[in-house]
Each structure stands twice: as C-alpha cells, then as structure tokens.
mmCIF file as Biopython writes it, N, C-alpha, C and O atoms, coordinates in Angstrom:
data_model
#
loop_
_atom_site.group_PDB
_atom_site.id
_atom_site.type_symbol
_atom_site.label_atom_id
_atom_site.label_alt_id
_atom_site.label_comp_id
_atom_site.label_asym_id
_atom_site.label_entity_id
_atom_site.label_seq_id
_atom_site.pdbx_PDB_ins_code
_atom_site.Cartn_x
_atom_site.Cartn_y
_atom_site.Cartn_z
_atom_site.occupancy
_atom_site.B_iso_or_equiv
_atom_site.auth_seq_id
_atom_site.auth_asym_id
_atom_site.pdbx_PDB_model_num
ATOM 1   N N  . MET A ? 1  ? -84.805 -155.073 -74.140 1.0 0.0 1  A 1 
ATOM 2   C CA . MET A ? 1  ? -84.466 -157.053 -73.429 1.0 0.0 1  A 1 
ATOM 3   C C  . MET A ? 1  ? -85.287 -157.649 -72.416 1.0 0.0 1  A 1 
ATOM 4   O O  . MET A ? 1  ? -85.673 -156.601 -71.898 1.0 0.0 1  A 1 
ATOM 5   N N  . TYR A ? 2  ? -85.577 -158.124 -72.066 1.0 0.0 2  A 1 
ATOM 6   C CA . TYR A ? 2  ? -86.015 -159.394 -70.998 1.0 0.0 2  A 1 
ATOM 7   C C  . TYR A ? 2  ? -85.505 -160.598 -70.517 1.0 0.0 2  A 1 
ATOM 8   O O  . TYR A ? 2  ? -85.572 -161.491 -71.363 1.0 0.0 2  A 1 
ATOM 9   N N  . LEU A ? 3  ? -85.208 -160.803 -69.866 1.0 0.0 3  A 1 
ATOM 10  C CA . LEU A ? 3  ? -84.235 -161.929 -70.507 1.0 0.0 3  A 1 
ATOM 11  C C  . LEU A ? 3  ? -84.590 -162.987 -68.736 1.0 0.0 3  A 1 
ATOM 12  O O  . LEU A ? 3  ? -84.317 -162.620 -67.593 1.0 0.0 3  A 1 
ATOM 13  N N  . GLN A ? 4  ? -85.026 -163.844 -69.032 1.0 0.0 4  A 1 
ATOM 14  C CA . GLN A ? 4  ? -85.132 -165.431 -67.970 1.0 0.0 4  A 1 
ATOM 15  C C  . GLN A ? 4  ? -84.038 -165.502 -67.222 1.0 0.0 4  A 1 
ATOM 16  O O  . GLN A ? 4  ? -82.864 -165.706 -67.533 1.0 0.0 4  A 1 
ATOM 17  N N  . ILE A ? 5  ? -84.629 -165.283 -66.053 1.0 0.0 5  A 1 
ATOM 18  C CA . ILE A ? 5  ? -83.227 -166.701 -65.448 1.0 0.0 5  A 1 
ATOM 19  C C  . ILE A ? 5  ? -83.665 -166.857 -64.686 1.0 0.0 5  A 1 
ATOM 20  O O  . ILE A ? 5  ? -84.029 -166.107 -63.780 1.0 0.0 5  A 1 
ATOM 21  N N  . PRO A ? 6  ? -83.847 -169.018 -65.017 1.0 0.0 6  A 1 
ATOM 22  C CA . PRO A ? 6  ? -83.574 -170.184 -63.707 1.0 0.0 6  A 1 
ATOM 23  C C  . PRO A ? 6  ? -83.400 -169.704 -62.402 1.0 0.0 6  A 1 
ATOM 24  O O  . PRO A ? 6  ? -82.370 -169.095 -62.112 1.0 0.0 6  A 1 
ATOM 25  N N  . GLU A ? 7  ? -84.392 -169.930 -61.484 1.0 0.0 7  A 1 
ATOM 26  C CA . GLU A ? 7  ? -84.120 -169.413 -60.157 1.0 0.0 7  A 1 
ATOM 27  C C  . GLU A ? 7  ? -82.951 -170.155 -59.643 1.0 0.0 7  A 1 
ATOM 28  O O  . GLU A ? 7  ? -82.047 -169.423 -59.242 1.0 0.0 7  A 1 
ATOM 29  N N  . ASP A ? 8  ? -82.800 -171.084 -59.579 1.0 0.0 8  A 1 
ATOM 30  C CA . ASP A ? 8  ? -80.644 -171.155 -58.503 1.0 0.0 8  A 1 
ATOM 31  C C  . ASP A ? 8  ? -79.926 -170.228 -59.154 1.0 0.0 8  A 1 
ATOM 32  O O  . ASP A ? 8  ? -79.032 -169.622 -58.563 1.0 0.0 8  A 1 
ATOM 33  N N  . LEU A ? 9  ? -80.203 -170.005 -60.388 1.0 0.0 9  A 1 
ATOM 34  C CA . LEU A ? 9  ? -79.061 -169.110 -60.987 1.0 0.0 9  A 1 
ATOM 35  C C  . LEU A ? 9  ? -79.108 -167.922 -60.167 1.0 0.0 9  A 1 
ATOM 36  O O  . LEU A ? 9  ? -78.248 -167.473 -59.409 1.0 0.0 9  A 1 
ATOM 37  N N  . ASP A ? 10 ? -80.521 -167.391 -60.513 1.0 0.0 10 A 1 
ATOM 38  C CA . ASP A ? 10 ? -80.549 -165.955 -59.856 1.0 0.0 10 A 1 
ATOM 39  C C  . ASP A ? 10 ? -79.914 -165.807 -58.260 1.0 0.0 10 A 1 
ATOM 40  O O  . ASP A ? 10 ? -78.943 -165.117 -57.949 1.0 0.0 10 A 1 
ATOM 41  N N  . LEU A ? 11 ? -80.892 -166.802 -57.188 1.0 0.0 11 A 1 
ATOM 42  C CA . LEU A ? 11 ? -80.398 -166.825 -56.154 1.0 0.0 11 A 1 
ATOM 43  C C  . LEU A ? 11 ? -78.894 -166.602 -56.226 1.0 0.0 11 A 1 
ATOM 44  O O  . LEU A ? 11 ? -78.479 -165.528 -55.791 1.0 0.0 11 A 1 
ATOM 45  N N  . ARG A ? 12 ? -77.746 -167.762 -56.879 1.0 0.0 12 A 1 
ATOM 46  C CA . ARG A ? 12 ? -76.574 -167.249 -56.706 1.0 0.0 12 A 1 
ATOM 47  C C  . ARG A ? 12 ? -75.997 -166.272 -57.007 1.0 0.0 12 A 1 
ATOM 48  O O  . ARG A ? 12 ? -75.156 -165.798 -56.242 1.0 0.0 12 A 1 
ATOM 49  N N  . LEU A ? 13 ? -76.360 -165.561 -58.494 1.0 0.0 13 A 1 
ATOM 50  C CA . LEU A ? 13 ? -76.224 -164.171 -58.872 1.0 0.0 13 A 1 
ATOM 51  C C  . LEU A ? 13 ? -76.846 -163.116 -57.300 1.0 0.0 13 A 1 
ATOM 52  O O  . LEU A ? 13 ? -76.710 -162.086 -56.640 1.0 0.0 13 A 1 
ATOM 53  N N  . ASP A ? 14 ? -77.170 -163.692 -57.378 1.0 0.0 14 A 1 
ATOM 54  C CA . ASP A ? 14 ? -77.797 -162.000 -55.982 1.0 0.0 14 A 1 
ATOM 55  C C  . ASP A ? 14 ? -76.862 -162.374 -54.593 1.0 0.0 14 A 1 
ATOM 56  O O  . ASP A ? 14 ? -76.416 -161.612 -53.735 1.0 0.0 14 A 1 
ATOM 57  N N  . ARG A ? 15 ? -76.737 -164.030 -54.743 1.0 0.0 15 A 1 
ATOM 58  C CA . ARG A ? 15 ? -75.218 -163.078 -53.681 1.0 0.0 15 A 1 
ATOM 59  C C  . ARG A ? 15 ? -74.004 -162.951 -53.862 1.0 0.0 15 A 1 
ATOM 60  O O  . ARG A ? 15 ? -73.261 -162.487 -52.996 1.0 0.0 15 A 1 
ATOM 61  N N  . ILE A ? 16 ? -73.616 -163.335 -54.996 1.0 0.0 16 A 1 
ATOM 62  C CA . ILE A ? 16 ? -72.492 -162.349 -55.762 1.0 0.0 16 A 1 
ATOM 63  C C  . ILE A ? 16 ? -72.681 -160.515 -56.044 1.0 0.0 16 A 1 
ATOM 64  O O  . ILE A ? 16 ? -71.891 -159.739 -55.507 1.0 0.0 16 A 1 
ATOM 65  N N  . VAL A ? 17 ? -73.482 -160.164 -56.674 1.0 0.0 17 A 1 
ATOM 66  C CA . VAL A ? 17 ? -74.564 -158.751 -56.270 1.0 0.0 17 A 1 
ATOM 67  C C  . VAL A ? 17 ? -74.039 -158.483 -54.688 1.0 0.0 17 A 1 
ATOM 68  O O  . VAL A ? 17 ? -73.264 -157.635 -54.244 1.0 0.0 17 A 1 
ATOM 69  N N  . VAL A ? 18 ? -74.682 -159.410 -54.122 1.0 0.0 18 A 1 
ATOM 70  C CA . VAL A ? 18 ? -74.353 -158.846 -52.794 1.0 0.0 18 A 1 
ATOM 71  C C  . VAL A ? 18 ? -72.846 -158.769 -51.970 1.0 0.0 18 A 1 
ATOM 72  O O  . VAL A ? 18 ? -72.529 -157.806 -51.272 1.0 0.0 18 A 1 
ATOM 73  N N  . ALA A ? 19 ? -72.162 -159.723 -52.145 1.0 0.0 19 A 1 
ATOM 74  C CA . ALA A ? 19 ? -70.913 -159.476 -52.243 1.0 0.0 19 A 1 
ATOM 75  C C  . ALA A ? 19 ? -69.863 -158.618 -52.936 1.0 0.0 19 A 1 
ATOM 76  O O  . ALA A ? 19 ? -68.947 -158.040 -52.351 1.0 0.0 19 A 1 
ATOM 77  N N  . SER A ? 20 ? -69.996 -158.607 -53.676 1.0 0.0 20 A 1 
ATOM 78  C CA . SER A ? 20 ? -69.041 -157.386 -54.878 1.0 0.0 20 A 1 
ATOM 79  C C  . SER A ? 20 ? -69.666 -156.212 -54.744 1.0 0.0 20 A 1 
ATOM 80  O O  . SER A ? 20 ? -68.756 -155.383 -54.791 1.0 0.0 20 A 1 
ATOM 81  N N  . HIS A ? 21 ? -71.296 -155.312 -54.520 1.0 0.0 21 A 1 
ATOM 82  C CA . HIS A ? 21 ? -71.749 -155.002 -54.106 1.0 0.0 21 A 1 
ATOM 83  C C  . HIS A ? 21 ? -71.701 -153.609 -55.604 1.0 0.0 21 A 1 
ATOM 84  O O  . HIS A ? 21 ? -71.394 -152.418 -55.660 1.0 0.0 21 A 1 
ATOM 85  N N  . VAL A ? 22 ? -72.346 -154.973 -56.897 1.0 0.0 22 A 1 
ATOM 86  C CA . VAL A ? 22 ? -72.651 -154.061 -57.644 1.0 0.0 22 A 1 
ATOM 87  C C  . VAL A ? 22 ? -74.444 -154.482 -58.462 1.0 0.0 22 A 1 
ATOM 88  O O  . VAL A ? 22 ? -75.345 -155.312 -58.580 1.0 0.0 22 A 1 
ATOM 89  N N  . SER A ? 23 ? -74.029 -153.374 -58.751 1.0 0.0 23 A 1 
ATOM 90  C CA . SER A ? 23 ? -76.017 -153.993 -59.951 1.0 0.0 23 A 1 
ATOM 91  C C  . SER A ? 23 ? -75.707 -155.377 -60.291 1.0 0.0 23 A 1 
ATOM 92  O O  . SER A ? 23 ? -74.567 -155.808 -60.463 1.0 0.0 23 A 1 
ATOM 93  N N  . LYS A ? 24 ? -77.015 -156.194 -60.396 1.0 0.0 24 A 1 
ATOM 94  C CA . LYS A ? 24 ? -76.819 -157.486 -61.243 1.0 0.0 24 A 1 
ATOM 95  C C  . LYS A ? 24 ? -76.910 -156.837 -62.783 1.0 0.0 24 A 1 
ATOM 96  O O  . LYS A ? 24 ? -76.925 -157.589 -63.757 1.0 0.0 24 A 1 
ATOM 97  N N  . HIS A ? 25 ? -76.953 -155.794 -62.887 1.0 0.0 25 A 1 
ATOM 98  C CA . HIS A ? 25 ? -77.083 -155.534 -64.074 1.0 0.0 25 A 1 
ATOM 99  C C  . HIS A ? 25 ? -75.958 -155.283 -64.750 1.0 0.0 25 A 1 
ATOM 100 O O  . HIS A ? 25 ? -75.841 -155.448 -65.964 1.0 0.0 25 A 1 
ATOM 101 N N  . ALA A ? 26 ? -74.942 -154.806 -63.872 1.0 0.0 26 A 1 
ATOM 102 C CA . ALA A ? 26 ? -73.593 -154.606 -63.857 1.0 0.0 26 A 1 
ATOM 103 C C  . ALA A ? 26 ? -73.441 -156.059 -63.794 1.0 0.0 26 A 1 
ATOM 104 O O  . ALA A ? 26 ? -72.998 -156.239 -64.928 1.0 0.0 26 A 1 
ATOM 105 N N  . LEU A ? 27 ? -73.467 -156.579 -63.559 1.0 0.0 27 A 1 
ATOM 106 C CA . LEU A ? 27 ? -72.777 -157.916 -63.521 1.0 0.0 27 A 1 
ATOM 107 C C  . LEU A ? 27 ? -72.960 -158.613 -64.483 1.0 0.0 27 A 1 
ATOM 108 O O  . LEU A ? 27 ? -71.982 -159.047 -65.092 1.0 0.0 27 A 1 
ATOM 109 N N  . LEU A ? 28 ? -74.135 -158.889 -64.852 1.0 0.0 28 A 1 
ATOM 110 C CA . LEU A ? 28 ? -74.843 -160.234 -65.756 1.0 0.0 28 A 1 
ATOM 111 C C  . LEU A ? 28 ? -74.253 -158.907 -68.065 1.0 0.0 28 A 1 
ATOM 112 O O  . LEU A ? 28 ? -74.722 -159.173 -69.171 1.0 0.0 28 A 1 
ATOM 113 N N  . LEU A ? 29 ? -73.327 -157.877 -67.754 1.0 0.0 29 A 1 
ATOM 114 C CA . LEU A ? 29 ? -72.935 -156.945 -68.583 1.0 0.0 29 A 1 
ATOM 115 C C  . LEU A ? 29 ? -71.762 -157.498 -68.234 1.0 0.0 29 A 1 
ATOM 116 O O  . LEU A ? 29 ? -71.298 -158.226 -69.111 1.0 0.0 29 A 1 
ATOM 117 N N  . GLU A ? 30 ? -71.124 -157.401 -67.250 1.0 0.0 30 A 1 
ATOM 118 C CA . GLU A ? 30 ? -69.665 -158.123 -67.158 1.0 0.0 30 A 1 
ATOM 119 C C  . GLU A ? 30 ? -69.149 -159.158 -67.510 1.0 0.0 30 A 1 
ATOM 120 O O  . GLU A ? 30 ? -67.945 -159.343 -67.689 1.0 0.0 30 A 1 
ATOM 121 N N  . GLY A ? 31 ? -70.810 -160.618 -67.756 1.0 0.0 31 A 1 
ATOM 122 C CA . GLY A ? 31 ? -71.072 -161.780 -68.145 1.0 0.0 31 A 1 
ATOM 123 C C  . GLY A ? 31 ? -70.596 -162.122 -69.517 1.0 0.0 31 A 1 
ATOM 124 O O  . GLY A ? 31 ? -69.852 -162.999 -69.955 1.0 0.0 31 A 1 
ATOM 125 N N  . ALA A ? 32 ? -71.497 -160.811 -70.230 1.0 0.0 32 A 1 
ATOM 126 C CA . ALA A ? 32 ? -71.424 -160.452 -71.334 1.0 0.0 32 A 1 
ATOM 127 C C  . ALA A ? 32 ? -71.035 -160.732 -72.445 1.0 0.0 32 A 1 
ATOM 128 O O  . ALA A ? 32 ? -71.370 -161.270 -73.500 1.0 0.0 32 A 1 
ATOM 129 N N  . GLN A ? 33 ? -69.460 -159.740 -71.451 1.0 0.0 33 A 1 
ATOM 130 C CA . GLN A ? 33 ? -68.785 -159.116 -72.339 1.0 0.0 33 A 1 
ATOM 131 C C  . GLN A ? 33 ? -67.196 -160.295 -72.473 1.0 0.0 33 A 1 
ATOM 132 O O  . GLN A ? 33 ? -66.361 -160.496 -73.355 1.0 0.0 33 A 1 
ATOM 133 N N  . LEU A ? 34 ? -67.420 -160.811 -71.133 1.0 0.0 34 A 1 
ATOM 134 C CA . LEU A ? 34 ? -66.778 -162.194 -70.664 1.0 0.0 34 A 1 
ATOM 135 C C  . LEU A ? 34 ? -66.238 -162.973 -72.617 1.0 0.0 34 A 1 
ATOM 136 O O  . LEU A ? 34 ? -65.487 -162.941 -73.591 1.0 0.0 34 A 1 
ATOM 137 N N  . VAL A ? 35 ? -67.667 -163.682 -71.777 1.0 0.0 35 A 1 
ATOM 138 C CA . VAL A ? 35 ? -68.768 -164.460 -73.507 1.0 0.0 35 A 1 
ATOM 139 C C  . VAL A ? 35 ? -67.686 -163.599 -74.843 1.0 0.0 35 A 1 
ATOM 140 O O  . VAL A ? 35 ? -66.565 -163.992 -75.165 1.0 0.0 35 A 1 
ATOM 141 N N  . VAL A ? 36 ? -68.373 -162.439 -75.405 1.0 0.0 36 A 1 
ATOM 142 C CA . VAL A ? 36 ? -67.500 -161.808 -76.442 1.0 0.0 36 A 1 
ATOM 143 C C  . VAL A ? 36 ? -66.140 -162.402 -76.679 1.0 0.0 36 A 1 
ATOM 144 O O  . VAL A ? 36 ? -65.673 -162.632 -77.794 1.0 0.0 36 A 1 
ATOM 145 N N  . ALA A ? 37 ? -65.401 -162.685 -75.242 1.0 0.0 37 A 1 
ATOM 146 C CA . ALA A ? 37 ? -64.165 -161.616 -74.974 1.0 0.0 37 A 1 
ATOM 147 C C  . ALA A ? 37 ? -63.124 -163.153 -75.861 1.0 0.0 37 A 1 
ATOM 148 O O  . ALA A ? 37 ? -62.285 -163.527 -76.681 1.0 0.0 37 A 1 
ATOM 149 N N  . ARG A ? 38 ? -64.466 -163.577 -74.424 1.0 0.0 38 A 1 
ATOM 150 C CA . ARG A ? 38 ? -63.616 -165.890 -74.899 1.0 0.0 38 A 1 
ATOM 151 C C  . ARG A ? 38 ? -63.355 -166.100 -76.571 1.0 0.0 38 A 1 
ATOM 152 O O  . ARG A ? 38 ? -62.473 -166.614 -77.259 1.0 0.0 38 A 1 
ATOM 153 N N  . HIS A ? 39 ? -64.619 -165.410 -76.810 1.0 0.0 39 A 1 
ATOM 154 C CA . HIS A ? 39 ? -65.392 -165.822 -78.324 1.0 0.0 39 A 1 
ATOM 155 C C  . HIS A ? 39 ? -64.400 -164.577 -79.982 1.0 0.0 39 A 1 
ATOM 156 O O  . HIS A ? 39 ? -64.363 -164.517 -81.211 1.0 0.0 39 A 1 
ATOM 157 N N  . ASP A ? 40 ? -63.946 -164.029 -79.007 1.0 0.0 40 A 1 
ATOM 158 C CA . ASP A ? 40 ? -62.689 -163.481 -80.776 1.0 0.0 40 A 1 
ATOM 159 C C  . ASP A ? 40 ? -62.442 -163.947 -79.718 1.0 0.0 40 A 1 
ATOM 160 O O  . ASP A ? 40 ? -63.633 -164.079 -79.433 1.0 0.0 40 A 1 
ATOM 161 N N  . ARG A ? 41 ? -61.726 -164.491 -78.477 1.0 0.0 41 A 1 
ATOM 162 C CA . ARG A ? 41 ? -60.096 -165.104 -78.483 1.0 0.0 41 A 1 
ATOM 163 C C  . ARG A ? 41 ? -59.818 -166.191 -78.963 1.0 0.0 41 A 1 
ATOM 164 O O  . ARG A ? 41 ? -58.627 -166.318 -79.245 1.0 0.0 41 A 1 
ATOM 165 N N  . GLN A ? 42 ? -60.698 -167.347 -79.245 1.0 0.0 42 A 1 
ATOM 166 C CA . GLN A ? 42 ? -60.902 -168.427 -79.907 1.0 0.0 42 A 1 
ATOM 167 C C  . GLN A ? 42 ? -61.239 -168.515 -81.711 1.0 0.0 42 A 1 
ATOM 168 O O  . GLN A ? 42 ? -61.014 -169.576 -82.294 1.0 0.0 42 A 1 
ATOM 169 N N  . ARG A ? 43 ? -61.719 -167.451 -82.379 1.0 0.0 43 A 1 
ATOM 170 C CA . ARG A ? 43 ? -61.710 -166.953 -83.750 1.0 0.0 43 A 1 
ATOM 171 C C  . ARG A ? 43 ? -60.466 -166.523 -83.506 1.0 0.0 43 A 1 
ATOM 172 O O  . ARG A ? 43 ? -60.130 -166.988 -84.596 1.0 0.0 43 A 1 
ATOM 173 N N  . GLU A ? 44 ? -59.174 -165.937 -82.976 1.0 0.0 44 A 1 
ATOM 174 C CA . GLU A ? 44 ? -58.099 -165.240 -83.272 1.0 0.0 44 A 1 
ATOM 175 C C  . GLU A ? 44 ? -57.083 -166.383 -83.051 1.0 0.0 44 A 1 
ATOM 176 O O  . GLU A ? 44 ? -55.948 -166.177 -83.482 1.0 0.0 44 A 1 
ATOM 177 N N  . ILE A ? 45 ? -57.328 -167.529 -82.454 1.0 0.0 45 A 1 
ATOM 178 C CA . ILE A ? 45 ? -56.455 -168.524 -82.313 1.0 0.0 45 A 1 
ATOM 179 C C  . ILE A ? 45 ? -56.709 -169.488 -83.768 1.0 0.0 45 A 1 
ATOM 180 O O  . ILE A ? 45 ? -55.810 -169.803 -84.546 1.0 0.0 45 A 1 
ATOM 181 N N  . ALA A ? 46 ? -58.064 -169.830 -83.894 1.0 0.0 46 A 1 
ATOM 182 C CA . ALA A ? 46 ? -58.799 -170.773 -84.693 1.0 0.0 46 A 1 
ATOM 183 C C  . ALA A ? 46 ? -57.781 -169.954 -86.489 1.0 0.0 46 A 1 
ATOM 184 O O  . ALA A ? 46 ? -56.932 -170.615 -87.086 1.0 0.0 46 A 1 
ATOM 185 N N  . GLU A ? 47 ? -58.061 -169.011 -86.779 1.0 0.0 47 A 1 
ATOM 186 C CA . GLU A ? 47 ? -57.787 -167.662 -87.794 1.0 0.0 47 A 1 
ATOM 187 C C  . GLU A ? 47 ? -55.732 -168.282 -87.311 1.0 0.0 47 A 1 
ATOM 188 O O  . GLU A ? 47 ? -55.225 -169.174 -87.992 1.0 0.0 47 A 1 
ATOM 189 N N  . GLY A ? 48 ? -55.136 -167.793 -86.447 1.0 0.0 48 A 1 
ATOM 190 C CA . GLY A ? 48 ? -53.481 -168.134 -86.578 1.0 0.0 48 A 1 
ATOM 191 C C  . GLY A ? 48 ? -53.423 -169.846 -87.170 1.0 0.0 48 A 1 
ATOM 192 O O  . GLY A ? 48 ? -52.972 -170.109 -88.285 1.0 0.0 48 A 1 
ATOM 193 N N  . MET A ? 49 ? -53.781 -170.563 -86.531 1.0 0.0 49 A 1 
ATOM 194 C CA . MET A ? 49 ? -53.563 -171.419 -86.380 1.0 0.0 49 A 1 
ATOM 195 C C  . MET A ? 49 ? -53.492 -172.254 -88.031 1.0 0.0 49 A 1 
ATOM 196 O O  . MET A ? 49 ? -52.737 -172.931 -88.730 1.0 0.0 49 A 1 
ATOM 197 N N  . SER A ? 50 ? -54.492 -171.804 -88.020 1.0 0.0 50 A 1 
ATOM 198 C CA . SER A ? 50 ? -54.704 -172.376 -90.031 1.0 0.0 50 A 1 
ATOM 199 C C  . SER A ? 50 ? -54.092 -170.754 -89.977 1.0 0.0 50 A 1 
ATOM 200 O O  . SER A ? 50 ? -54.583 -170.362 -88.918 1.0 0.0 50 A 1 
ATOM 201 N N  . PHE A ? 51 ? -53.556 -169.980 -90.351 1.0 0.0 51 A 1 
ATOM 202 C CA . PHE A ? 51 ? -52.352 -169.080 -90.559 1.0 0.0 51 A 1 
ATOM 203 C C  . PHE A ? 51 ? -51.520 -170.020 -91.714 1.0 0.0 51 A 1 
ATOM 204 O O  . PHE A ? 51 ? -51.362 -170.122 -92.931 1.0 0.0 51 A 1 
ATOM 205 N N  . VAL A ? 52 ? -51.074 -170.679 -90.316 1.0 0.0 52 A 1 
ATOM 206 C CA . VAL A ? 52 ? -49.493 -171.417 -89.708 1.0 0.0 52 A 1 
ATOM 207 C C  . VAL A ? 52 ? -49.618 -172.477 -90.393 1.0 0.0 52 A 1 
ATOM 208 O O  . VAL A ? 52 ? -48.666 -172.862 -91.072 1.0 0.0 52 A 1 
ATOM 209 N N  . ALA A ? 53 ? -51.007 -173.287 -90.361 1.0 0.0 53 A 1 
ATOM 210 C CA . ALA A ? 53 ? -50.705 -174.387 -90.997 1.0 0.0 53 A 1 
ATOM 211 C C  . ALA A ? 53 ? -51.100 -174.444 -92.562 1.0 0.0 53 A 1 
ATOM 212 O O  . ALA A ? 53 ? -51.143 -175.523 -93.154 1.0 0.0 53 A 1 
ATOM 213 N N  . SER A ? 54 ? -51.412 -173.098 -93.256 1.0 0.0 54 A 1 
ATOM 214 C CA . SER A ? 54 ? -50.983 -172.882 -94.714 1.0 0.0 54 A 1 
ATOM 215 C C  . SER A ? 54 ? -49.662 -172.234 -95.106 1.0 0.0 54 A 1 
ATOM 216 O O  . SER A ? 54 ? -49.419 -172.276 -96.312 1.0 0.0 54 A 1 
ATOM 217 N N  . HIS A ? 55 ? -48.604 -171.540 -94.187 1.0 0.0 55 A 1 
ATOM 218 C CA . HIS A ? 55 ? -47.915 -171.100 -94.541 1.0 0.0 55 A 1 
ATOM 219 C C  . HIS A ? 55 ? -46.762 -171.744 -94.274 1.0 0.0 55 A 1 
ATOM 220 O O  . HIS A ? 55 ? -46.160 -171.920 -95.333 1.0 0.0 55 A 1 
ATOM 221 N N  . ASP A ? 56 ? -46.424 -171.993 -93.740 1.0 0.0 56 A 1 
ATOM 222 C CA . ASP A ? 56 ? -45.268 -173.232 -92.172 1.0 0.0 56 A 1 
ATOM 223 C C  . ASP A ? 56 ? -46.020 -174.730 -92.378 1.0 0.0 56 A 1 
ATOM 224 O O  . ASP A ? 56 ? -45.829 -175.561 -91.489 1.0 0.0 56 A 1 
ATOM 225 N N  . ALA A ? 57 ? -47.117 -175.201 -93.862 1.0 0.0 57 A 1 
ATOM 226 C CA . ALA A ? 57 ? -46.880 -176.782 -94.244 1.0 0.0 57 A 1 
ATOM 227 C C  . ALA A ? 57 ? -45.547 -177.339 -93.814 1.0 0.0 57 A 1 
ATOM 228 O O  . ALA A ? 57 ? -45.284 -178.006 -92.814 1.0 0.0 57 A 1 
ATOM 229 N N  . ALA A ? 58 ? -44.343 -176.699 -95.309 1.0 0.0 58 A 1 
ATOM 230 C CA . ALA A ? 58 ? -42.857 -177.229 -95.302 1.0 0.0 58 A 1 
ATOM 231 C C  . ALA A ? 58 ? -42.948 -178.120 -93.553 1.0 0.0 58 A 1 
ATOM 232 O O  . ALA A ? 58 ? -43.138 -179.281 -93.191 1.0 0.0 58 A 1 
ATOM 233 N N  . LEU A ? 59 ? -42.670 -176.698 -92.807 1.0 0.0 59 A 1 
ATOM 234 C CA . LEU A ? 59 ? -41.824 -177.111 -91.480 1.0 0.0 59 A 1 
ATOM 235 C C  . LEU A ? 59 ? -42.515 -177.536 -90.789 1.0 0.0 59 A 1 
ATOM 236 O O  . LEU A ? 59 ? -41.910 -177.628 -89.721 1.0 0.0 59 A 1 
ATOM 237 N N  . LEU A ? 60 ? -43.743 -177.987 -90.658 1.0 0.0 60 A 1 
ATOM 238 C CA . LEU A ? 60 ? -45.172 -178.797 -89.732 1.0 0.0 60 A 1 
ATOM 239 C C  . LEU A ? 60 ? -44.651 -179.827 -89.988 1.0 0.0 60 A 1 
ATOM 240 O O  . LEU A ? 60 ? -44.208 -180.575 -89.116 1.0 0.0 60 A 1 
ATOM 241 N N  . THR A ? 61 ? -44.585 -180.151 -91.673 1.0 0.0 61 A 1 
ATOM 242 C CA . THR A ? 61 ? -44.371 -181.406 -91.784 1.0 0.0 61 A 1 
ATOM 243 C C  . THR A ? 61 ? -42.699 -181.764 -91.709 1.0 0.0 61 A 1 
ATOM 244 O O  . THR A ? 61 ? -42.656 -182.975 -91.492 1.0 0.0 61 A 1 
ATOM 245 N N  . SER A ? 62 ? -41.493 -181.304 -91.783 1.0 0.0 62 A 1 
ATOM 246 C CA . SER A ? 62 ? -40.100 -181.513 -91.073 1.0 0.0 62 A 1 
ATOM 247 C C  . SER A ? 62 ? -40.113 -181.612 -89.756 1.0 0.0 62 A 1 
ATOM 248 O O  . SER A ? 62 ? -39.261 -181.965 -88.941 1.0 0.0 62 A 1 
ATOM 249 N N  . LEU A ? 63 ? -41.141 -181.268 -89.672 1.0 0.0 63 A 1 
ATOM 250 C CA . LEU A ? 63 ? -41.181 -181.240 -87.444 1.0 0.0 63 A 1 
ATOM 251 C C  . LEU A ? 63 ? -41.624 -182.833 -87.109 1.0 0.0 63 A 1 
ATOM 252 O O  . LEU A ? 63 ? -41.273 -183.448 -86.102 1.0 0.0 63 A 1 
ATOM 253 N N  . GLU A ? 64 ? -42.028 -183.080 -87.622 1.0 0.0 64 A 1 
ATOM 254 C CA . GLU A ? 64 ? -43.261 -184.196 -87.392 1.0 0.0 64 A 1 
ATOM 255 C C  . GLU A ? 64 ? -42.552 -184.946 -88.242 1.0 0.0 64 A 1 
ATOM 256 O O  . GLU A ? 64 ? -43.224 -185.977 -88.287 1.0 0.0 64 A 1 
ATOM 257 N N  . ASP A ? 65 ? -41.233 -185.166 -89.249 1.0 0.0 65 A 1 
ATOM 258 C CA . ASP A ? 65 ? -40.315 -186.405 -89.253 1.0 0.0 65 A 1 
ATOM 259 C C  . ASP A ? 65 ? -39.124 -186.497 -88.381 1.0 0.0 65 A 1 
ATOM 260 O O  . ASP A ? 65 ? -38.117 -187.198 -88.471 1.0 0.0 65 A 1 
ATOM 261 N N  . ALA A ? 66 ? -39.416 -185.797 -87.696 1.0 0.0 66 A 1 
ATOM 262 C CA . ALA A ? 66 ? -37.809 -184.751 -86.525 1.0 0.0 66 A 1 
ATOM 263 C C  . ALA A ? 66 ? -38.030 -185.755 -85.358 1.0 0.0 66 A 1 
ATOM 264 O O  . ALA A ? 66 ? -37.358 -185.665 -84.331 1.0 0.0 66 A 1 
#
C-alpha cells in the first residue's frame, strides 16, 4: 500500500513519533484502528436507536405526551 501524506500533516506526525517513541507505521495503524472503532460504535448506536424506536414506539409516544 502506498500512502501519500500532505507535508504539513507529515511534519505533525513526525513530532508525535519523536515525542511518543513509536514508529510512524505504528502511529498510523493506531489511527486507523481508532477510525474503525469510531465507525463501529456509531453503527452500534444507530442500530440501538432503531431497535428502541421500533420496539418501544408506544412508550416513546407516551413519554412525548407527559
């Protein structure tokens, strides 16, 4: 895989690499894992909201009127 990183971002990554004593490869893998985890969490929340909306519609309606 080839990844072209804009120069300003690459310089910022270099500073983090030096400060944290990890390789740029490891840092980018960690970033990718965070993106995947965030995506998965957003999907789980959306699925949970959909479940509640479909299974508890009457309860939600009664709470609206309260």
